[in-house]
C-alpha positions as CSV (number, residue, x, y, z in Angstrom):
1,X,-44.5,-145.9,-127.8
2,X,-45.9,-148.8,-126.6
3,X,-49.3,-149.9,-125.4
4,X,-52.2,-151.5,-124.6
5,X,-55.9,-150.8,-124.2
6,X,-58.8,-151.8,-122.5
7,X,-62.4,-151.0,-123.3
8,X,-65.4,-152.5,-121.7
9,X,-66.9,-152.2,-124.8
10,X,-64.6,-154.7,-126.7
11,X,-64.0,-158.0,-125.7
12,X,-60.1,-158.1,-126.9
13,X,-57.2,-155.8,-126.2
14,X,-56.0,-153.6,-128.4
15,X,-51.8,-153.5,-128.6
16,X,-49.8,-150.9,-130.0
17,X,-45.6,-150.2,-130.7
18,X,-44.7,-147.0,-132.1
19,X,-41.5,-145.6,-132.8
20,X,-40.7,-142.7,-134.6
21,X,-43.2,-142.4,-138.1
22,X,-43.8,-146.4,-137.8
23,X,-46.8,-147.5,-135.9
24,X,-47.9,-151.2,-135.4
25,X,-51.5,-152.4,-133.9
26,X,-53.6,-155.6,-133.8
27,X,-56.4,-156.8,-131.9
28,X,-55.2,-159.8,-129.2
29,X,-57.2,-162.0,-126.7
30,X,-56.6,-161.3,-123.0
31,X,-54.7,-164.1,-121.2
32,X,-57.8,-165.5,-118.9
33,X,-56.3,-164.8,-115.6
34,X,-54.6,-161.2,-116.8
35,X,-56.3,-158.2,-115.6
36,X,-57.9,-155.7,-117.7
37,X,-56.1,-152.2,-117.4
38,X,-54.9,-150.0,-120.3
39,X,-51.3,-148.9,-120.0
40,X,-49.4,-146.4,-122.4
41,X,-45.4,-146.4,-122.4
42,X,-43.1,-143.3,-123.0
43,X,-40.3,-144.4,-124.1
44,X,-37.6,-141.1,-124.8
45,X,-35.2,-137.9,-123.0
46,X,-36.4,-135.2,-121.3
47,X,-40.3,-135.9,-121.4
48,X,-42.9,-134.1,-119.0
49,X,-44.6,-137.2,-116.9
50,X,-46.3,-135.0,-115.0
51,X,-48.0,-133.0,-118.4
52,X,-48.4,-135.7,-119.9
53,X,-50.7,-137.9,-117.3
54,X,-52.9,-134.8,-117.2
55,X,-53.2,-134.4,-120.5
56,X,-54.7,-138.0,-120.9
57,X,-56.7,-137.8,-117.4
58,X,-58.7,-135.0,-119.4
59,X,-59.2,-137.6,-121.9
60,X,-61.0,-140.3,-119.5
61,X,-64.8,-140.2,-119.5
62,X,-65.3,-138.8,-115.6
63,X,-68.1,-137.0,-114.5
64,X,-66.0,-134.3,-114.7
65,X,-64.7,-134.4,-117.9
66,X,-68.4,-135.2,-119.3
67,X,-69.2,-132.1,-117.5
68,X,-66.2,-129.8,-119.5
69,X,-67.2,-131.0,-122.9
70,X,-71.5,-130.4,-122.6
71,X,-70.4,-127.0,-121.1
72,X,-67.4,-126.6,-124.0
73,X,-70.8,-127.1,-127.1
74,X,-71.8,-124.0,-128.8
75,X,-75.2,-124.3,-128.4
76,X,-77.6,-125.5,-125.7
77,X,-81.3,-127.4,-126.2
78,X,-83.5,-124.9,-127.8
79,X,-81.0,-122.6,-129.6
80,X,-82.7,-122.4,-133.6
81,X,-79.2,-124.2,-135.3
82,X,-78.4,-125.0,-139.7
83,X,-77.6,-128.1,-140.2
84,X,-75.6,-129.5,-142.9
85,X,-76.5,-133.0,-144.1
86,X,-74.2,-135.5,-145.5
87,X,-76.8,-137.2,-148.0
88,X,-78.3,-134.0,-149.9
89,X,-75.2,-131.6,-148.8
90,X,-78.0,-128.7,-147.9
91,X,-78.5,-126.3,-144.5
92,X,-81.2,-127.8,-142.8
93,X,-83.0,-126.1,-139.7
94,X,-83.8,-127.6,-136.7
95,X,-84.0,-127.1,-132.5
96,X,-80.9,-128.3,-130.8
97,X,-83.0,-131.3,-128.8
98,X,-80.8,-132.9,-126.4
99,X,-76.5,-132.3,-125.5
100,X,-74.5,-135.8,-125.8
101,X,-76.2,-138.6,-127.2
102,X,-75.2,-141.8,-127.1
103,X,-77.3,-144.4,-128.7
104,X,-76.6,-148.4,-128.7
105,X,-76.0,-148.7,-132.2
106,X,-73.0,-146.3,-132.1
107,X,-69.4,-147.2,-132.3
108,X,-68.7,-148.2,-128.3
109,X,-67.6,-145.2,-126.7
110,X,-68.5,-142.1,-128.8
111,X,-70.8,-139.9,-128.0
112,X,-72.7,-136.9,-130.6
113,X,-72.7,-133.3,-128.6
114,X,-76.2,-132.7,-130.0
115,X,-79.9,-134.6,-131.5
116,X,-81.4,-131.6,-133.3
117,X,-84.6,-132.0,-134.2
118,X,-85.1,-130.9,-137.9
119,X,-87.8,-128.1,-139.2
120,X,-88.8,-129.7,-142.7
121,X,-89.8,-133.1,-141.0
122,X,-90.8,-134.9,-138.1
123,X,-87.2,-136.6,-137.3
124,X,-84.2,-136.0,-135.9
125,X,-80.2,-135.6,-137.1
126,X,-77.1,-136.5,-134.8
127,X,-74.9,-134.1,-135.7
128,X,-71.6,-135.9,-134.4
129,X,-69.3,-132.9,-134.3
130,X,-69.2,-129.5,-132.9
131,X,-68.4,-128.0,-135.8
132,X,-69.0,-124.9,-137.9
133,X,-68.9,-126.7,-141.4
134,X,-71.8,-129.2,-140.4
135,X,-73.8,-126.5,-137.6
136,X,-74.1,-123.3,-137.2
137,X,-76.3,-121.0,-135.7
138,X,-80.0,-119.5,-136.5
139,X,-81.8,-120.3,-139.3
140,X,-83.1,-118.4,-142.6
């Protein structure tokens, strides 16, 4: 597999090359007149090109894919939840305040599934994955 990744969040491109278990990648500068695009090339036998394209299209940040991701979340605004905090390693009760949250200080392209308003203080918490190990239904 060979390729290069373009993101409007970065000034350089991410270029990679992989063969079997070996993977090499690095950041490179764009040529001044080079078109900014992403390209991924699979090299192999009996590859299902249509299936590969369909799976990659599901990763694009299109409005339809974002709506689909939002619909797949386990909780909705105003749902009561318990959040596991990293700092204290304990469960804290709260209410889902917002879905699919994007903030400027986040890694480019990342979206947190939930913002939760915590009961025990006037604060919110970003829940960075919709997983039962960090967010569960209900409260005590």
